[in-house]
Structures are given as structure tokens and as C-alpha cells.
N, C-alpha and C positions, 0 to 999 in steps of 0.2 A: 410428516409434511414437517418443511424446516418452520420452527418458530424465531420470530424475533420481535422486538419491540421500534417504534419508533428511535429509543435511546440509540438501539444498536445501528441501524437504521442512519442516521444521524453520524452516529462517531465512523464509520464506514466508507460514508461518502467522501465526511474530513479529510479520514487518510487518505481516500484516491487523490484528491481537489490538494493535497501535499506534493501528492507522488507525480499529479501532472500542473505545479506548476513551474512556470521556466525563467522568469528573472531571480534573481536574487535573495532581494527585496520580498518578495510577495510570498517564498519557498517558505524562506523564515519565516514570517506570518503565519504561512499557510500551516506549518511545522508548529507554533507554538499555541495554535488554536488546535488541533488536530489532538499533541502531544501534551502529559502532564510535562511541568517544567523537569520532572526526577523519571520520566518515562523514559523508557531501553524501546529497544529494536533488536532482534535478531534473527539469521536465518545464515545458512552454511557459508555465508562468503564475509558475512560481520554482525562483532555483538557491541553494538553500541548504549551510549548513556547519553541524556539532555538535549534539550532542542539544537546543540552544534554539533554537536556528532550527527545525529541524526537530517540535519538538514547537509550535512557531507556525505550521507550514502545516497543521499536520493540522488547531489546532482552529481556524485559517479556515472551514477545508471544514468542519468538525463544526457553524459555527455557518450557514453558507451550506447546511447540505442538513441542518435538524435531522428526525432520527425517520428517519434511514436508515443503512443500516451496506454498510461494501467486505464483499464476498464472493467468491471465487477462481469462474472460469468453465473448468474445464476441467483439465486435466493440466500440473505445474509438471514445466517440460524445461528438466533442469540439467546441467550438466556440470565440471568442473576447478571453477572457480572461479564461479562463472556459471549465474545458472537466472534463464527468462524464465517470465511467465506473464502469464494476463489477468483480468479486476477488472472486478465493474459494484456501482454505488453500487441499493442497492433498500430500498424500505423495509422499516424494522424490523420492523411491525409482519404477523409472517407469514412476510420473511425471502424475499418473490418479490415480483416488479414487476407491479403492478398492471396490465397486459396487455403482447400482445410489440410488444417494444421499447421497452419506457414506464421502463425504466431513466434518470435521466438526464445521467448519468453515465459511460462504460464506457472502457479503454482496457488498455495494456498496459504491463510493469513490462521492463526486464531490471535487475538485479544483479550486485553482485561482494560477496563474501566474505570477510571476513581469514581467517586461521587458527584463529581461534576459532568462523567458522561468523555471525559480525555484519556486519550489512550497510557494507563501502564503500562504496558508490557505489549510488545507482540510476539511470536513465536511465526516462525516465516519457514512457509515449505515450497522447496524449486521441484516442480513436479516436471519441467522441461528448461533445459538450456543450452547455448548453443556451444559445441566446441568449441575450445581458442584453436584462434587460426596461427 
């Protein structure tokens, strides 16, 4: 059974808030709350450090998938300064995919936290990505 603490759940909630923040100022603030200043984000498509780089990656994902939001799938599993969780990208209207397997992007991430509970690193794995047009 997955273990987690409020600390892990809060970090993941802040992470998703950052990915779902639409306005540039709101997005920058959400990234600053979720990540430590020297924090990083790495997945198969990006490898960035610092708030500015992370904010740019989030903005690019939102531009590619307008009208979609990231949501947690399942429970957060965490111990010590590490947590893992899965997520998917769903249509904002209604918050659910339009049909089984219709979320265009889904993945799993592993995060490490600093002493204040902010993200130091994200290692992202993409389980489903749409084919390039």
C-alpha cells in the first residue's frame, strides 16, 4: 500500500498547481512556491534548472495542449525526501477525458524535496505521448 505524508501530498499538490497555472504571473508564483530556487525538472523532452527554465517548460506544455489540465491519478507514494506519483492530462471542461484512454499525455514522476518541502528535482517519465503531426 502506498505510503505518503502530508508533506509529500502538499508538494505534489503545489507541483500540479504550477502545471495548471494559466497566467504568466500566476505560473511564475506557483513555480516559485513549488520548487526550490535551484530546483530542476527532467523528462525525455526537457532538462532545466531554476524557476525561469521550469516556468518556460510549463508554458510550452500549456501552449501545446490548450484547454487541458494535469491531474493526479492514484495516490502519492512517498518516504523520506522522495515521492512518486502518476498524472494525466485531461480536458479542462469536466476534468475528465472524453473516453477511455483519451488523455493525450500521461506519466509518472519522482520528486525529491528540500528541508522546507520544496522540490529539488523532478524525474519525469512519459507513459503516453501523442504522435507528432
